[in-house]
C-alpha positions as a printed Julia matrix, in Angstrom:
891×3 Matrix{Float64}:
  75.4   141.86   95.0
  76.98  139.3    97.39
  80.05  142.32   97.54
  77.24  144.75   99.14
  75.42  142.41  101.59
  78.72  142.2   102.55
  79.94  145.26  103.27
  76.82  145.58  104.84
  77.74  142.93  107.48
  81.3   144.71  108.19
  80.08  147.88  108.65
  76.04  149.39  108.47
  75.72  152.2   105.83
  72.78  153.92  105.75
  69.79  153.22  105.04
  70.14  149.51  106.07
  66.99  146.74  104.89
  67.07  144.17  107.15
  66.01  140.92  105.48
  64.3   138.08  108.26
  62.53  135.03  109.05
  60.54  133.55  112.01
  62.4   132.06  114.56
  63.7   128.17  113.84
  63.9   128.2   110.29
  64.23  125.66  107.5
  65.1   125.15  103.99
  62.27  127.01  103.22
  62.59  129.65  105.23
  65.79  130.5   104.6
  66.0   129.81  100.22
  62.9   132.76  101.21
  65.28  135.05  102.63
  67.74  134.63  100.38
  65.18  135.62   97.44
  64.62  137.87   99.28
  68.28  139.91   99.57
  68.09  139.13   95.68
  64.67  141.27   95.55
  65.92  143.88   97.33
  69.7   144.76   96.68
  71.31  145.97   99.34
  69.82  144.57  101.99
  71.22  142.49  104.9
  70.15  139.06  106.21
  69.63  138.59  109.99
  68.14  135.26  111.86
  66.28  136.19  114.28
  66.89  132.67  116.2
  68.59  128.86  115.67
  68.31  127.55  112.1
  67.03  123.6   111.75
  70.63  121.48  112.42
  70.0   120.79  108.18
  69.89  124.7   106.87
  73.1   125.43  109.47
  75.25  122.41  107.79
  73.8   123.33  104.56
  75.24  126.89  105.02
  78.11  125.93  106.41
  79.23  124.46  103.75
  78.13  127.29  101.54
  79.76  130.21  103.31
  78.97  132.55  100.49
  75.27  131.35   99.1
  73.74  133.38  101.97
  75.71  136.37  104.15
  74.2   137.1   107.12
  74.59  138.81  109.85
  73.62  137.87  113.78
  71.29  138.41  114.9
  72.75  140.04  118.41
  74.98  142.45  116.01
  72.28  143.52  114.32
  72.07  147.31  115.45
  68.53  147.91  115.57
  68.67  151.67  115.48
  70.06  151.55  112.07
  67.59  149.54  110.29
  65.2   151.56  108.46
  62.53  149.05  107.08
  62.17  145.19  107.45
  60.94  142.43  104.75
  59.75  139.37  106.62
  60.16  136.46  105.16
  57.38  133.05  105.78
  55.25  134.86  108.15
  52.95  138.66  109.33
  53.22  137.3   113.14
  55.55  139.83  114.4
  55.54  137.82  117.87
  57.74  135.28  116.0
  60.52  137.61  114.91
  61.89  138.02  118.61
  64.26  141.18  118.93
  63.32  142.8   115.8
  60.2   143.03  116.91
  60.91  145.95  118.46
  61.76  148.23  115.64
  58.08  147.67  114.32
  56.5   149.41  117.65
  55.27  152.36  117.42
  53.18  150.48  114.47
  54.54  152.54  111.17
  57.28  153.88  112.85
  59.31  152.04  109.51
  58.3   150.22  106.59
  57.37  146.83  106.03
  57.36  144.06  103.03
  55.87  140.44  104.19
  56.28  137.53  101.48
  53.73  135.13  102.81
  52.17  132.06  102.1
  50.1   131.06  104.92
  46.25  132.77  105.13
  45.79  135.95  106.42
  45.99  136.26  110.17
  46.19  138.97  112.16
  48.11  140.77  109.63
  50.79  143.79  110.68
  48.69  147.15  109.73
  50.62  149.24  106.88
  52.41  146.24  105.79
  52.75  145.93  101.87
  52.05  142.25  101.82
  53.05  140.04   98.71
  50.64  136.96   99.13
  49.75  133.44   96.97
  48.63  130.31   98.23
  51.68  128.4    97.09
  52.73  125.0    99.07
  56.28  126.83   99.9
  57.16  130.31   99.92
  60.29  129.84   98.36
  57.49  129.19   95.28
  56.02  132.77   95.87
  59.68  133.39   95.73
  60.99  132.14   92.81
  58.04  133.31   90.93
  58.55  137.04   91.65
  62.35  136.94   90.65
  61.37  135.03   87.42
  58.33  137.66   86.79
  61.12  140.77   87.4
  63.26  139.06   84.75
  66.37  138.24   87.2
  68.64  135.1    86.98
  70.37  133.14   89.49
  73.11  131.01   89.95
  73.14  126.97   90.03
  73.73  126.91   93.72
  71.05  129.75   94.42
  68.37  127.76   92.25
  69.31  124.61   93.99
  68.61  126.57   97.63
  65.5   127.63   96.38
  64.82  123.86   95.33
  65.2   122.89   98.39
  62.6   125.27   99.85
  59.92  123.96   98.05
  61.01  120.23   97.97
  61.06  120.49  101.5
  57.84  122.43  102.35
  55.74  119.79   99.93
  57.04  116.95  100.49
  58.74  116.52   97.52
  55.61  117.85   95.74
  53.36  115.16   97.05
  51.78  116.99  100.14
  47.8   117.8    99.81
  48.76  121.67  100.31
  51.27  121.47   96.79
  49.88  123.81   93.95
  50.57  124.16   90.46
  52.15  127.14   90.54
  55.33  125.25   93.04
  55.26  122.55   90.38
  55.79  125.79   88.09
  58.66  126.72   89.88
  60.24  123.56   90.28
  60.74  123.42   86.57
  61.94  127.13   86.7
  64.85  126.68   89.21
  65.61  123.35   86.97
  65.75  125.11   84.1
  68.98  127.7    85.55
  70.57  123.96   87.02
  68.97  123.15   90.2
  70.67  120.05   91.23
  67.76  117.75   92.41
  69.94  114.91   93.18
  71.86  117.22   95.32
  67.84  118.41   96.66
  67.3   114.6    97.2
  70.44  113.86   98.7
  70.05  116.74  101.73
  65.92  115.99  102.69
  67.16  112.58  102.48
  69.02  112.54  105.95
  68.12  109.62  108.43
  67.01  110.31  111.78
  69.2   110.59  114.99
  69.27  108.57  118.92
  67.04  111.17  119.9
  65.03  111.15  116.9
  64.15  107.88  116.94
  63.4   107.5   120.16
  60.92  110.09  119.76
  59.86  107.52  117.23
  59.6   105.26  118.95
  57.87  107.41  121.8
  55.05  108.89  119.45
  53.89  105.18  117.78
  52.97  104.45  121.55
  51.4   107.31  123.0
  49.58  107.84  119.34
  45.28  107.5   119.68
  42.72  108.24  117.98
  40.14  110.32  119.0
  36.49  110.99  117.44
  35.52  114.58  117.39
  33.44  116.07  115.4
  32.65  112.84  113.42
  36.1   112.85  112.42
  39.49  110.92  113.2
  42.51  112.36  114.75
  45.76  111.33  115.67
  46.87  112.9   118.64
  50.11  111.96  121.21
  51.28  113.66  124.33
  55.19  112.67  124.92
  57.64  114.3   126.79
  61.87  113.98  125.43
  64.76  113.77  127.88
  66.4   116.23  125.52
  65.94  118.99  123.04
  65.08  116.94  119.53
  66.34  119.42  116.81
  63.8   119.07  114.0
  60.72  117.46  115.76
  58.9   118.08  112.55
  60.27  115.8   110.34
  60.0   112.58  112.68
  55.82  113.74  113.68
  56.0   113.84  109.07
  57.8   110.28  109.03
  54.89  108.74  111.85
  52.06  110.14  109.36
  53.68  108.7   106.47
  54.0   105.05  108.31
  50.91  105.17  109.23
  48.61  107.48  106.53
  47.3   109.34  109.38
  45.05  111.45  107.59
  44.66  114.3   110.88
  47.76  114.63  113.17
  48.24  116.09  116.6
  51.97  116.05  118.61
  52.32  117.89  121.81
  55.94  117.05  122.73
  57.88  118.81  126.04
  61.34  119.52  125.66
  63.49  121.24  127.95
  61.48  124.63  128.89
  58.57  124.5   126.1
  55.75  122.06  125.16
  55.7   122.23  121.25
  52.97  121.17  119.18
  52.89  120.14  116.05
  50.27  119.59  113.45
  49.28  117.87  110.39
  46.38  117.43  108.09
  45.7   116.27  104.88
  42.28  117.56  104.74
  39.93  120.26  104.63
  38.55  119.59  107.48
  40.76  120.92  109.53
  43.05  123.6   109.38
  46.45  122.99  110.66
  46.94  126.55  111.05
  43.98  127.52  112.79
  45.0   125.3   115.64
  48.54  125.97  115.98
  47.05  129.81  115.51
  45.12  128.84  119.1
  48.65  128.73  120.68
  50.21  131.55  119.51
  51.48  129.35  116.44
  51.08  129.29  112.51
  52.01  127.69  109.63
  49.76  126.87  106.83
  46.51  124.51  106.85
  48.28  121.4   106.28
  51.37  122.0   108.72
  51.67  124.15  111.58
  53.28  124.53  114.72
  53.44  126.15  118.06
  54.97  126.59  121.46
  53.6   126.5   124.39
  55.11  127.23  127.96
  54.14  127.22  131.51
  51.54  124.27  131.24
  51.64  120.67  132.06
  51.45  118.04  129.04
  48.04  116.55  130.89
  46.98  120.35  130.66
  48.7   120.99  126.89
  46.33  118.04  125.73
  43.15  118.94  127.06
  43.89  122.41  125.91
  44.02  120.92  122.36
  41.12  118.75  122.27
  38.97  121.81  123.05
  41.25  123.62  120.0
  40.54  120.65  118.12
  36.55  120.54  118.37
  36.41  124.67  117.65
  38.83  124.22  114.7
  37.26  120.87  113.24
  34.59  121.4   110.34
  31.91  118.54  110.69
  32.49  115.77  108.06
  28.17  115.71  108.66
  26.09  117.49  110.22
  22.78  116.91  112.06
  21.01  118.98  108.8
  23.17  116.56  106.71
  21.65  113.26  108.11
  17.95  114.95  108.58
  15.22  114.29  106.57
  11.75  116.56  106.01
   9.45  116.05  108.2
   6.95  114.17  105.86
   4.14  113.19  108.28
   2.5   113.38  111.57
  -0.67  113.47  113.48
  -2.32  116.1   115.16
  -2.78  115.59  118.83
  -6.42  116.04  118.93
  -6.69  112.2   115.99
  -7.09  109.38  117.18
  -4.88  105.9   117.91
  -7.22  104.72  114.91
  -6.58  106.98  112.35
  -2.44  106.9   113.55
  -2.43  103.67  112.78
  -4.11  103.9   109.09
  -1.06  106.98  108.9
   1.71  104.48  110.33
   0.09  101.29  107.65
   0.01  103.76  104.78
   3.65  104.95  105.09
   4.99  102.52  106.84
   6.39  104.43  109.52
   6.8   103.0   112.92
   6.94  106.45  114.87
   4.92  109.5   113.88
   5.74  113.32  115.32
   2.68  114.57  117.01
   1.94  118.53  116.59
  -0.25  120.52  118.52
  -0.38  123.22  116.14
   3.06  123.86  115.29
   4.8   123.09  118.04
   6.02  118.81  118.25
   4.83  117.89  121.67
   5.97  114.44  122.11
   6.47  111.54  119.45
   3.87  108.96  119.09
   5.69  104.7   118.98
   3.93  101.61  116.71
   4.3    99.73  119.61
   2.29  102.06  121.92
  -0.35  102.44  119.24
  -0.47   98.87  118.77
  -1.08   98.32  122.71
  -3.89  100.46  122.66
  -5.86   99.22  119.84
  -5.28   95.79  121.94
  -6.82   97.69  124.97
  -9.59   99.32  122.73
  -8.73  102.93  122.65
  -8.14  103.03  119.29
 -10.64  106.07  119.53
  -8.84  107.7   121.86
  -7.48  111.16  121.19
  -3.21  110.78  120.48
  -2.35  113.79  122.73
  -3.93  111.39  125.37
  -0.86  108.7   124.31
   1.99  110.46  123.5
   5.27  110.28  124.69
   7.12  112.91  125.56
  10.55  111.21  124.77
  11.2   114.38  122.01
  14.55  116.13  121.65
  15.66  118.91  119.33
  19.29  119.74  117.9
  20.6   122.27  116.09
  21.21  121.78  112.6
  24.82  122.51  112.81
  25.62  120.13  115.75
  27.39  116.83  115.04
  28.31  113.41  114.72
  28.48  113.52  118.54
  26.43  115.21  119.79
  23.47  113.12  117.4
  24.84  109.78  119.28
  24.32  110.87  122.5
  21.1   112.47  122.32
  19.29  109.56  120.57
  20.95  106.15  121.55
  21.48  107.23  125.21
  17.61  107.84  125.49
  16.26  105.37  123.25
  14.99  107.57  121.02
  13.76  106.38  117.43
  14.02  109.71  116.3
  15.75  113.24  117.33
  14.13  116.64  115.53
  16.49  118.96  113.65
  15.58  122.99  114.51
  16.07  125.99  116.35
  13.66  124.31  119.06
   9.89  122.55  119.63
   8.36  125.37  117.42
  10.77  125.45  114.42
  11.85  122.55  113.48
  13.66  122.05  110.62
  13.68  117.64  109.51
  13.77  114.43  111.62
  17.12  112.29  112.36
  15.31  108.05  112.52
  17.77  105.73  114.22
  17.43  103.76  111.46
  19.08  106.43  109.1
  21.74  107.31  112.36
  22.94  103.98  112.45
  22.94  103.49  108.46
  25.35  106.74  108.58
  27.65  105.67  111.42
  28.05  101.86  109.39
  28.91  103.52  106.01
  31.51  105.49  108.17
  32.69  102.63  109.19
  32.79  100.69  105.63
  34.48  104.22  104.09
  37.59  103.69  106.79
  37.81  100.17  105.5
  37.93  101.24  101.33
  40.7    99.8    99.04
  40.65  100.61   95.14
  38.77   98.14   92.94
  41.15   95.9    91.06
  40.47   98.07   87.83
  40.9   101.47   89.52
  37.21  102.68   88.69
  35.98  103.03   91.99
  36.72  101.96   95.68
  35.43   99.2    97.6
  34.94   98.57  101.53
  35.16   94.04  102.28
  31.43   94.17  102.21
  31.35   95.88   98.54
  30.86   99.07   99.01
  32.02  101.6    96.85
  32.82  105.88   96.43
  31.24  105.74   92.7
  32.97  108.86   91.89
  35.72  107.78   90.04
  33.86  105.24   88.42
  31.31  107.74   86.96
  34.17  109.82   86.31
  35.25  106.97   84.1
  31.72  105.89   82.47
  29.73  108.57   82.52
  30.58  111.43   79.54
  32.59  114.67   81.1
  29.36  117.02   80.21
  26.75  114.6    81.91
  29.55  115.04   85.08
  29.46  118.98   84.99
  26.13  118.72   85.13
  25.49  116.13   87.62
  28.33  118.08   89.55
  26.2   121.35   88.7
  23.19  119.84   89.95
  25.15  118.64   93.15
  25.73  122.23   94.27
  22.37  123.7    93.15
  20.42  120.98   95.81
  23.65  121.84   97.79
  22.68  125.72   98.74
  19.02  124.89   98.74
  19.19  122.69  101.38
  17.95  119.88   98.91
  19.44  116.18   98.65
  19.88  115.24   95.36
  20.39  111.48   94.27
  21.36  110.07   90.99
  18.75  106.93   90.58
  17.62  104.1    89.35
  19.14  101.61   86.19
  22.4   104.15   85.78
  23.23  103.33   89.36
  22.96   99.37   89.08
  24.83   99.91   85.42
  27.58  101.56   86.92
  28.02   98.49   89.25
  27.66   96.11   86.62
  30.12   98.08   83.77
  27.06   98.52   81.61
  26.25  100.99   79.27
  22.99  102.99   80.6
  23.19  107.03   79.31
  19.8   107.73   81.73
  19.77  110.42   84.33
  17.37  109.91   86.69
  17.48  112.03   89.6
  15.32  111.98   92.88
  15.23  115.4    94.76
  14.44  115.19   99.43
  12.13  118.82   98.32
  10.77  120.9    95.49
  12.46  118.97   92.66
  10.39  121.23   89.9
  12.06  124.38   92.3
  15.97  122.53   91.34
  14.83  122.03   87.73
  14.29  125.63   87.33
  17.12  126.44   88.93
  19.49  123.99   87.11
  17.63  125.12   83.73
  18.92  128.83   84.54
  22.6   127.73   85.28
  22.95  125.96   81.92
  19.88  127.12   80.15
  18.18  124.33   77.96
  14.39  123.37   77.39
  12.4   122.62   80.74
   9.24  120.48   81.22
   7.53  120.5    84.28
   4.33  118.51   85.63
   3.98  120.03   89.35
   1.14  117.69   89.76
   2.97  114.42   89.83
   6.62  116.31   91.26
   8.51  116.27   87.92
  10.72  118.02   85.29
  12.22  117.61   82.32
  15.81  119.24   81.43
  16.42  119.43   77.6
  19.91  120.74   77.15
  21.17  121.59   73.87
  24.02  119.27   73.27
  20.93  116.69   73.71
  21.39  115.55   77.1
  18.35  114.97   79.42
  18.27  114.66   82.77
  14.92  114.04   84.75
  13.75  115.29   88.37
  11.41  114.22   90.67
  10.58  114.41   93.9
  10.78  111.42   96.58
   7.93  110.26   97.15
   6.16  106.89   99.26
   3.08  105.27   97.87
   0.09  103.18   99.48
  -1.36  100.26   97.18
  -5.72  100.37   97.74
  -6.09   96.92   97.38
  -3.82   94.26   95.12
  -3.25   95.37   91.18
  -4.09   99.14   91.84
  -2.14  101.98   90.73
  -0.68  103.02   93.81
  -1.1   106.45   95.62
   1.69  108.86   95.97
   2.32  111.38   98.19
   5.58  113.27   99.8
   8.46  111.29  101.17
  12.54  110.69  102.15
  14.79  109.09   99.84
  14.62  105.69  101.87
  10.73  105.62  101.05
  11.48  106.64   97.32
  13.44  103.47   96.65
  11.15  100.89   99.21
   8.81  101.51   96.33
  11.41  100.14   93.48
  10.76   96.69   92.11
  14.03   94.93   92.86
  16.86   95.68   95.57
  19.3    96.36   92.51
  16.91   99.17   91.01
  16.44  100.83   94.65
  20.37  102.39   94.9
  21.34  105.83   94.7
  24.5   108.0    94.4
  24.72  111.67   96.02
  24.91  113.92   93.9
  25.56  117.17   96.46
  28.91  118.48   97.04
  29.47  116.64  100.18
  29.51  112.91  100.22
  29.05  113.05   95.99
  29.65  109.46   94.54
  28.49  107.34   97.84
  26.18  105.12   97.62
  23.03  104.75   99.0
  22.29  100.93   99.83
  18.96  100.56  102.64
  18.2    96.93  101.0
  21.01   95.45   99.7
  21.16   95.97   96.6
  25.14   96.16   95.72
  25.4    92.43   97.65
  22.5    91.15   94.84
  24.38   92.73   92.7
  27.69   90.98   93.47
  25.71   87.48   93.96
  23.53   87.56   90.65
  20.13   87.74   92.89
  17.05   89.48   91.42
  15.25   90.28   94.83
  11.75   92.1    95.77
  12.02   94.18   98.66
   9.18   93.1   100.41
   6.92   90.13  101.38
   3.78   92.17   99.56
   5.3    93.45   96.47
   3.7    90.83   93.49
   0.46   91.81   96.03
   0.4    95.32   95.42
   2.19   94.95   91.35
   1.79   92.05   89.95
   3.69   93.45   86.75
   6.82   93.1    88.84
   6.91   89.29   88.47
   7.28   89.76   85.18
   9.94   92.5    85.38
  11.55   90.03   87.83
  11.88   87.84   85.1
  13.25   90.45   82.5
  15.73   91.26   84.25
  16.86   88.06   85.18
  17.28   87.35   81.15
  18.8    90.83   80.34
  21.08   90.72   83.67
  22.3    87.08   83.24
  20.83   86.83   86.84
  18.73   84.21   89.28
  15.6    84.89   90.41
  16.06   84.4    94.62
  14.34   81.59   96.07
  12.04   83.28   98.32
  11.01   85.83   95.27
  10.02   83.13   93.1
   8.03   81.75   95.86
   6.31   85.52   96.22
   5.65   84.81   92.57
   3.8    82.06   92.52
   2.3    83.02   95.5
   0.88   86.2    93.89
  -0.33   83.41   90.97
  -2.09   81.08   93.68
  -4.41   84.34   94.85
  -5.09   85.38   90.96
  -4.42   88.34   92.14
  -2.45   88.89   87.94
  -6.09   88.52   87.47
  -6.87   92.17   88.46
  -4.38   93.4    86.11
  -5.91   95.66   83.44
  -4.9    94.58   79.94
  -2.99   97.61   78.98
  -0.65   96.91   82.43
   0.64   93.24   81.34
   0.29   94.33   77.74
   3.19   96.56   78.54
   4.97   93.88   80.19
   4.41   90.95   77.73
   5.97   92.96   74.91
   8.98   94.51   76.95
   9.14   90.47   78.19
   8.77   89.15   74.81
  11.18   91.8    73.33
  13.88   90.7    75.1
  17.25   89.05   73.37
  16.77   86.32   75.03
  12.97   85.96   74.42
  13.13   81.91   74.69
  14.88   82.35   78.55
  11.89   84.6    79.31
   9.29   82.22   78.15
  10.69   79.48   79.96
  10.8    81.29   83.09
   7.6    82.76   82.82
   6.89   78.31   82.82
   7.7    78.17   85.25
   6.39   80.55   87.56
   2.99   79.97   85.77
   3.08   83.2    84.05
   2.03   82.29   80.8
  -1.39   80.95   81.8
  -1.88   84.89   83.08
  -2.32   85.44   79.3
  -4.36   82.12   78.94
  -5.07   79.12   80.71
  -4.52   76.53   78.11
  -1.14   78.5    77.34
   1.64   75.76   78.45
   4.21   75.31   75.06
   5.9    72.19   74.72
   9.18   71.15   73.59
   8.08   71.34   70.04
   7.04   75.08   70.38
  10.13   75.64   72.64
  12.67   74.91   69.56
   9.9    76.48   67.1
  10.68   79.4    69.66
  14.35   79.11   69.7
  13.94   79.36   65.13
  11.81   82.83   65.76
  14.95   84.35   68.43
  17.71   82.99   65.77
  15.84   84.66   62.5
  14.49   87.69   64.67
  17.97   88.19   65.7
  19.76   87.9    61.89
  16.66   89.88   61.19
  18.1    92.83   63.16
  20.78   92.47   62.19
  20.5    92.79   58.73
  17.7    95.61   58.6
  17.55   97.39   62.39
  13.98   98.31   61.53
  12.56  100.06   64.32
   9.13   99.78   63.6
   9.43   95.62   64.29
   7.12   94.58   66.07
   9.68   91.74   67.22
   7.24   90.67   70.6
   4.73   89.54   68.08
   6.6    86.78   65.99
   7.41   85.37   70.02
   3.73   85.49   70.5
   2.61   84.29   67.56
   4.59   81.34   67.57
   4.09   80.34   70.68
   0.39   80.58   70.45
   0.29   78.97   67.55
  -1.43   75.81   68.9
  -4.04   77.46   70.44
  -7.81   77.13   69.41
  -8.88   80.46   67.51
 -11.41   80.15   70.41
  -8.13   80.97   72.98
  -6.27   83.18   71.24
  -9.37   85.42   70.81
  -9.32   84.96   74.47
  -6.0    85.88   74.62
  -5.65   88.73   72.64
  -8.88   89.81   74.72
  -6.64   89.93   77.53
  -3.74   91.59   76.33
  -5.85   94.4    73.56
  -2.79   94.92   71.94
  -2.62   97.71   69.67
  -4.52   98.01   65.77
  -0.59   96.96   63.97
  -0.04   94.19   66.53
  -3.89   93.27   66.54
  -3.4    92.46   62.87
  -0.36   90.86   62.62
  -1.89   87.96   65.94
  -5.21   87.55   65.18
  -5.49   85.42   62.48
  -1.2    84.26   62.12
  -1.85   80.73   62.01
  -3.59   80.97   58.81
  -1.75   83.58   57.76
   1.36   82.13   58.16
  -0.1    78.35   56.55
  -0.97   80.32   53.16
   2.52   81.5    52.74
   3.8    78.33   53.31
   1.31   76.47   51.17
   1.59   79.09   48.2
   5.5    78.45   48.62
   4.87   74.5    48.87
   3.31   74.83   45.48
   5.53   76.76   43.89
   8.97   76.76   41.86
  10.91   78.57   43.9
  11.94   81.22   41.16
  12.94   84.43   42.41
   8.91   86.34   41.11
   7.14   83.4    42.57
   8.86   83.48   45.24
   8.28   87.69   45.56
   4.85   86.45   44.79
   3.96   84.21   47.64
   5.49   87.02   50.13
   3.84   89.92   48.6
   1.54   91.8    51.05
   2.48   89.85   54.36
   3.89   91.92   56.98
   7.31   91.12   58.24
   6.73   89.6    61.44
   4.41   87.12   59.62
   6.77   86.15   57.46
   9.64   85.42   60.31
   6.54   83.65   61.8
   6.47   81.66   58.77
  10.18   80.52   58.91
  10.28   79.71   62.37
   6.97   77.54   62.71
   7.9    75.69   58.67
  10.24   72.67   58.39
  11.14   72.71   55.63
  14.54   74.45   54.63
  13.27   75.39   51.31
  10.84   77.2    52.19
  13.05   79.27   55.09
  15.34   79.89   52.69
  12.6    81.44   49.92
  11.46   83.76   52.94
  14.88   84.8    53.49
  15.4    85.04   49.89
  12.41   87.68   50.24
  13.05   89.61   52.57
  16.78   90.14   52.29
  16.9    90.67   48.12
  13.42   90.81   46.88
  11.34   92.66   48.82
  12.5    96.3    47.71
  12.93   95.59   43.8
  10.68   97.84   42.04
  10.69   97.77   38.04
  12.36  100.16   36.69
   8.86  101.66   34.29
   5.63  103.46   35.7
   2.09  103.77   34.34
   3.03  106.76   32.82
   5.77  104.43   30.5
   2.71  102.38   30.0
   0.36  105.23   29.1
   2.63  106.59   26.25
   2.79  102.94   24.79
  -0.6   103.07   24.32
  -2.46  100.67   27.66
  -5.65  102.51   28.56
  -6.38  103.94   31.85
  -7.04  100.75   34.46
  -6.5    97.39   35.43
  -3.96   96.93   32.84
  -1.8    98.72   34.51
  -1.08   97.21   37.2
  -0.91   93.76   35.73
   1.86   95.32   32.91
   3.71   96.29   36.17
   3.38   92.72   37.43
   4.74   91.23   34.85
   7.5    93.9    34.3
   8.58   93.14   37.85
   8.93   89.73   37.45
  10.8    89.94   33.84
  13.07   91.74   35.61
  13.34   89.44   38.86
  13.98   86.32   36.61
  16.76   88.16   34.84
  14.76   88.14   31.93
  14.39   92.6    30.79
  16.87   93.84   33.09
  16.73   97.27   31.27
  13.97   99.65   31.1
  13.15   98.59   27.02
  13.28   94.54   28.18
  10.49   95.18   30.92
   8.47   97.18   28.97
   8.12   94.89   26.33
   7.35   92.57   29.04
   4.41   93.87   30.16
   3.38   94.51   26.63
   3.65   91.11   25.53
   1.92   90.53   28.96
  -0.54   92.45   28.11
  -1.0    91.29   24.41
  -1.66   87.02   25.88
  -4.16   88.64   28.29
């Protein structure tokens, strides 16, 4: 093949197939040309312009590697077909484009890895989205079964490694790696590749690097940061793209655009490591090209200042906003009619804890009423006036695609409390509040400071903020992650933001296990759950009245969805009235800051933590803190939950929260709690593994007196409680008995010193379930009977069994905690661990066959058989039958 190419270079045998590429060819272009010669035997190679100095030096050292004909020596009239490599733009191939005029005059075949951009009509195009055109060409050589020499393999490897940044650029694909591996198998010398690409900078390139370093400035464009430099070089600088790439690597710039004036032209070089900026589209605006991570263009006839202004416009037109108005907007959940009174408007503000209301006149939003204006109106006695008489006309509407800069300019410059999102005042789709926008600005700046955490499980900034996606990937099951991503995709498609909320978020940050998947949806949770079930299958259970749904998947995974809501308490300790709300309002109704955390699930920002109330800082500090001063007044059960979480997480209750618990106790709001709500919280709190610590904290905050005013445990009682905690731990480890009501053991020991009247009053306050009531009603008397029987009997197995038989395990565990006698504790322990489940080896039928009449004597005989077995006097059936008959004979 090399001989044919050489002959074609000296005299053009017809027909002539011309292989070419774009001007200023680098290693990727030149390697692609080499591969095209292999794919098209007999073709002639020619470059339309200068090659890079590194490519030129390499080919001069390897003159037989890539035979070529100078551009000016090509007889265009003899060309009957063109093979174009690394571009489809005819404007970039110099004089060779004359052969293709008019279009279709000669066949055109293109090999390109760039996105389509005005492909020539009628051309045969081979395109794959690889990191280098050399990858595409190598893959085609492999597919056609063509073998190559080690020298050709090294040259193709140079093309791949140069254009993919040694396989490290963002645009690198798996196919690039496979192609490089195939070349290595065919003798590619990676040592030579490394030496060739690791060339130092020339003095002119060093000067250019310093110029870019001095001039480069970050610009905030459509919410994203782009570094832009516009510099002038004293002379033409070969391979300026190498200098720009060096700057990008040194500064970790994600988006970079450099304008370099050299002689009679300005060279534009664009680099992007993100999907929101397509470098090739920026370059295309100036007649250039490339691919999404890297592109370039040449500008002529403009000044550097004009070029920079045009570049900023092109960047703004090309950049995809990371956040749009639609992303920041919440549904307008609460408005007030223009004809409503100020008193009615203030009632809405108080109920839903908002400080400004859009005012509607029919379907149109005509203005806004702020709390400041409303309060002033009330002060002046204008509560009965119509809202329309006081409405401020300071409203603004932006389209859903508006970027952050537009929102900032429109929202902050006029000091508005909110702006509306929609196509005009008559078609409003959402609202962006000043608070939510300032939160976004804070989170954007925090994200810029992120570094990996020490364990590589997430990302933290200097304030402790996290992108939880890596941590979720590590701690949640692959199935759970797949379900959450599917849910996020559906939520994005439907325009209903979805968030993972609650304990699972808290426990992710604490690196604790939690399998609960609770999701809050800003929109129709039932419809989203139905769509998810349609995609994943499973069994769906919805509660339309409560706007909740639960999806049970076939593999046992469960996901609970609920619409975001806000709540209002008509009186202290009442059940809340709920209404639709946004994420912030939904989290605000939670009990503590550490439980008021959410993680975004929609693809834009998947894994980002939403923390409106400082919950992550309280997790770091180990604090239990309520969200507002009326928290315990509105829901006193939160006080017991505060104790429970403090014990479970080994946190302390924040000082102001402890003060609020005492205030709630002083205001007697616990007296208004229903027995059911109080008992549920007491059950869960006293079921904690560290129940004694929970009781200590309940006493500290006066919460034990909520159960009964006389409940004031002494030091002796706490010693007994510690024993109760120990025996409960022992029993659970031994049996894992799910039916054990362990909290009754703690409460029984705690209330042991109460009078019988006080105990009855306490149980009346709690109204425990039937089983718990049976245990607690006469617990002290039953414990005393067990202890007394054990004290009087010899501690043979049968006597121990007789003393403990029929008592629930909770009563026996109380006996172990309350007795001071070690022998008694050991006897009860033996019963529970060894004797309780022993049964005789005979039954009533054996006694009937032996001649014993049906009746009470059967039970007497079986008991005798059991005692003989327990005491080791009769192990077999015959011996136990004999013992039974002997007992009946002597009876």
